[in-house]
N, C-alpha and C positions, 0 to 999 in steps of 0.2 A: 248310408252303415259303414261301419270299419269292418273291414275283415276281419276272421276271427282270429289270425296269424298278428296281426296288431294288437286287437286284445292280449293275446299273448303276450308279445312282448312289450307292451305296458306294465304289465299285470309283474312280471319279471321284473322290472325296471324298479316298482314302486317297490315291491317286495325285498330287495336287493335295496334300496333306500332303506327303506323298515330297519332290516338288518343292520347296517352300518351304525344308522343312530340308535338305536336300542344296546351295539358293543359298544360305542362313544362312550354311552351312562354308566356300562357298565364298570368299565377301564376307569373312567374319573373320580367312578365312584371308587372303588380299588385302589388307586393313585393316589385319593384323598386320605384314605383308613391307614395308606403308609406312610404316606407324610406327617399325619394322626403318632404312627406307633414309632416314625423313627424319630423323632420332639420329644417321644413319651422317654425312649431311648437313652436319645442324648441327654435328656435333661437326667436321667439314671446315673447316667455315665459321670455326669458334672457332678452330680448328688455323694456319686461312692467313693470319685476322686478330689473333694474338697473334705468328705468325711474320716476316709485317710490320711489326707494331712492332719489335719486336725487331732487325729489319735498319735500320729507320730512326733508333733507336738508337742501331745501332751505327754507321751514317755519317755523324752529326750526331757521336759522339763522337771524330772518326778526322780529321774534313774542317772544312778553313774550308765559313760560312757559304753562299759563294758554290759551293762544293765539293758542300753537302747539298743542295743548292735544283738544281742541275741535276742532281745524281741524283733528287730530287724529278720534275725533267721529264720526262727518258728513261724512267724509271719506270711514271709517271702515279700517284702517291699523291697517294690523294686526305688530308688532314692526317682522324684519326684524331678521334671526340666527345670532347673532354672533358670529362667532368660536373663539380661542386665534389663535395670530399670529402662534406661535407654527404648530398648529393643521395645518394650511394652508403649512407651509412650509414642513410638515414631509407627508402629505396625499392627498392634494390636484393637482393632474398633470395637469388635464385640462387647457388650459390657458383662458375659458371666465368663469368657476366656479370659480375660482382663484379673474379675477376682479370681479366678483359679490358681493366673502365674504370678498376682503379688503373692496368693496363701505360701503359696513356692516362693518365691521371695523370701515372705519372711520366717518362713520354717528353718532354709540358709544362712538369713541372719542368725537368729539364735545357736542355730549350728557354728558357725561363727563365736560368736561370743564364747562359747561351750570353749573349742580352741584355744581361743582365748587363755583361759583358767587352765587348759593341758598345758597350755605353753612353761605355764609354772611350776606345775606337777615337775613334767621332764625334766627338768634341772633340782629337781630335790630330792627325787624319790630314789632310794639307797641304789644302791648297782647292784641286780639279782635277777632275782623269777620273776618280783612284779615288775619291775621296769622293763625287767625283756616280754613278760606279757602286755601290758601295758602299748609297747609300740609294735607289736603285730598288730594286736586294733586297732592299732592308727593305721596300720596298711590295708588291713581288712577294710576301713571306712573310705579314707580315698579311695582302694579300688569300688569299694560300691557308688562312691557322689560318682566316679567320671564313667561309673556303666552307660548309665543316660547321660545322652550330651546335651549338655549345657553351657551356655555361660559361664555362670555362679557354681556351678557343678567343676569345671576345672579349677577354676581359683580355689576351690574348698579343698580340692582330692589335691592340688600341689601345696596345699598349707598343712596337711595331712602328714604328707613326704616331709617337708621339713622338721615336722618334730621328732619322725622317726631319726632324722637326722641324729637329731642332739637324740636321743636314746643309746643308735647307735654308737656315735664318738665315744658317747660316756660309758658304754660294756665292753667295747674293743681296749680301750684306754686301763681298763682293769686285768693285768693278763691272770688272775686268778676267775677270771668268767670265761667260761669256752670259748675257743676261736669262732668251734661249727654253728655255734649258735647262735653268733655276731655273723657267719656269713647265710645263714636260713633268712635274719634280714635285710642285707645289702643283694638280695637277686630279688627280692621286692622290690627296688629302690630305681629298677630303669622299666617301668612297666609300657604296654603296648599306646596306653595314652597318653605319653609325652611322647609318642612321634607326631611326625607333620604329619599325616594320612584325618588323626584326630582334632590336629588344630584345625584344617582346613575343613572339618565336618562344622564345630564349633563358627569359624571367625563366617561359613555358608551361611550357618541358621539364623543367625543375628543381622546380616545383610539381607537378610530374606530372595536372596536367589545366589543360584550358581555360579558366585563370584570366581571363584578358582575353579579351571575345570580339570584342570591336572594334578591325580591325585600322586601321581611320577614327582611332585617337586619336591628340590633336596630343602631343606632349611634355609640354607645361605639362599636361595631364590627366592622364597618366601618373604625376606628381609629385606631382599630388594625389589619385589616387586609391591609393596607392601611402604617401601620408602618412597618411592615411583607416585605409589598413591596418594602419600603425605603432602608432596612437591606440589603435584597439580591440584591438591584442593590447597593447599596456598596460596599458589600461584592463583585461585579462580578465585578464590575470595579475599584476597592480600592482593591486587593490582600492585598497586604502590612497592613492596616486600618482593617481586620481580624481577627486579634490576639486580639487588644486592643479593637473590639466589642463584641466579646467572651467572654475576663474578665469582659468587664464593664457591659454590660444584660445578657450573658447565652447565649449559642445556641439559632439561632435566629427559633421559632414554624415555621412549613411550612404551606402554605398556606391554607385555613381551606375548602376544596373542595363542602362542601354544601352551601358555601354565594359567591366562585370566583371558574373561570372557572383557576386552574390551569395552562393550558398547555397552553393558551393567557396571564394569566399574566405570566409565565415564560418564554415565549419568547417575551413580551413586558415588559421588567423592566424600560428601559430608558421613560416610563410613568412617570414614582413614582420621576421624577428627579424635583425638582422646582428649580428657576434661586437662587441665594446664595446672603444672608442679604439683603433679601427684608424687608423693617421696616413692621412694623404692618397696614397697611391702605388699605382702601379698592379698590378707582378707581381712584385715581387722576392720573391726564396725564402724569406725565412723570412716571409711571408704567404701563401703559394700555395695553404696550407689550409685561410687563415683562409674564413669567411663572409662573401660581402658581396653578397647580393644587389641590395642600394641601390645601391649603387653603377654596377650594371646601368640600375637602373631612371631615374637621374639622369643617366646618362651621362657618359662617359666623353673627351670631346674633353678637350684638357689647354690651358692660357695659352701653351705651347712653341706647339703649331701655332698659336694664336691670335695668337701675334706674329710668327711666321716669315711669315705670311701679308699680314699687317699691311704687314711691310717692303719685302716684294715689292711688295705694292700702291705703298707710297711710294716707292719706284722703278721701277717701271714708270711714276707719275705724273710727277715730275721731274726723275726721270733721273740724279741723284748723291744724294751725304749729304753734309749741307751741315757746317759747319767750325763750333765756335763761336761765336755771334754777338758780331760789335765794332762800336758806332757809330761811323760815319765823324764826321772832324772837324766838320763842318758839321753835323750833328747832334746830339753833344753841342755846341755853337756856342748852337744852338736852343733847346734843353732849357735850360739852364744860363740864358739869357738870359730865358725860358719861367718859373721855379722864382723870382728874381730880381723879376721882377715881382709874381707872388702872394708871394712873401715881403711885398712893402712893403702888403700889404693884409692883412696879419696872416697868412697862408695860407702854412701852409708843404706843400709837394708834395716826398713821399719819392721820391727813384731807385727805377728797376725792379732797376735790380739789387740795392739795397740790403734790397730783401726778404728774409728769413731764408730761403725757397723758391727762390729763384731758380736760375735755371740755363742759362746760354750755351750750350749746346749743343742743350735743351728749347727754347728761343727762337727756336732757328736755324731748328728743324724745323718748331714750331708756323708761323714765315713763308715758309717753303716752300710748305708747302703749303695753306697758306689764300692763298698768288701761284699756286698752280696748278691745286688742287683745283675752283675752279669753270671751268676752262675744260675740264680735263680727263675731271674724276671728278667728275660731279655724283652720280651713283648711289654713293659712296662714303662712309659716314659723315665729318660732319666732323671730329670726333674720333679718325679712325682715327693721329695723326701721332702718339698716346700710346703706341700700340701699339710703333709704329714705332720712335720714341725710344729705350724701354728695349730694345727688343731689338737694336738695334744699337750701343745703353752695354756692354749683355751682351757679345756678338759681338765688339767690340775690346778688352772686358776682359778675354776666355776665361771668361764666366762666362755662358756662354748657357748652361744646363745643362735638361737632360728633367725630367720631375716627381719620378723618383727620384733622382738620382744629386743638385737640388736641395734635397729633405727629407735627403739625407745631408750636406751640405754645412754645412745650418744646424742637426744634429743635434750634429755635430762644432763647430759656431761657439759653438755653446750650453752645452756639456760643457767646450770652452776656457775659456771667459768663468767658468762654476760652479767650474773648476780652480784662475784667477788668483784669484778671490773668497775662496776658500778659505785660499788663500797669505796672502793680506795677513791 
């Protein structure tokens, strides 16, 4: 017969075991309920996001860009994250997530088409309040796109900024339009999403790993590290080209471990690949599905933006845009006397106007800039007038284009020349 103390110990032991079993069942039941709830919540969130994308798509189709953005503000809609097609194919396995991200890409594509239409309007809207307001909306739209970090968001934001440059250049070139209003646009053309930290977020998101580990990296360092990645990928995938690359550029330096996760980069070299023969375009719809991470790394600020800002600086410093340079009668007499004097010594002096590259408008811009810049704009590049000259000449001849339109025009000209050549 067992001692009462032993019975007591066994009773306590079995009681504890029973309690643990009951507790496990309760926990498992709660866990199952929680998982079901989370699944329902996830489905609800997915459904809400998809519905919001459908609503945004519908509003974009039925309204002007101003009407669309007014609705965005009223509903406080955030821009969807728009990854590259490559990212979805390479990294997204869940069917619902793929469906949601593809819907975001479809919306981005429609917005890219709308921006293509607006590019034409930016060329023909009369200089005045309508063009000014449209240009401000494009500033807002670009910022809205970039508030959500994504590959497609980046290209759309820069496309908007490129169209803003057209509006700014046309408004600036008209001395009747207030300078202060032009400067209001100009301050929007150096957004934070144009800085390197934003580029790193986009690239790391697309690589699906923390590839660039130092957010203090400079733009030149980022370009260097990207070039190293491209070279290493080329060497790994095309061994035959290794010798040629080494002969042309020397041995490729290794990744900088202070800037790049070397292990992640070495295991992800295909990330440094871009589609071949991509034109220098921003977001034309026919290239929407292309893979162009290199462009993100190199930076997307365009010549149109730079020229527009230079034109504004020139107007702010000089105060007007000069007419083509013409020498006064007195200057012509002095110059002819100098030429005659040197001719008697057997020295031939060529007139500036006789030079093959002489441009009287360019000369006028140079003279006015150099006359005023030392007094009012010492902080500006002394060659600022060069960009300003090209911008003004293009605006006055209706050929100041955004990057995409400029490429389209160049393509048309090449095709026309080729057609004429074949007819001959």
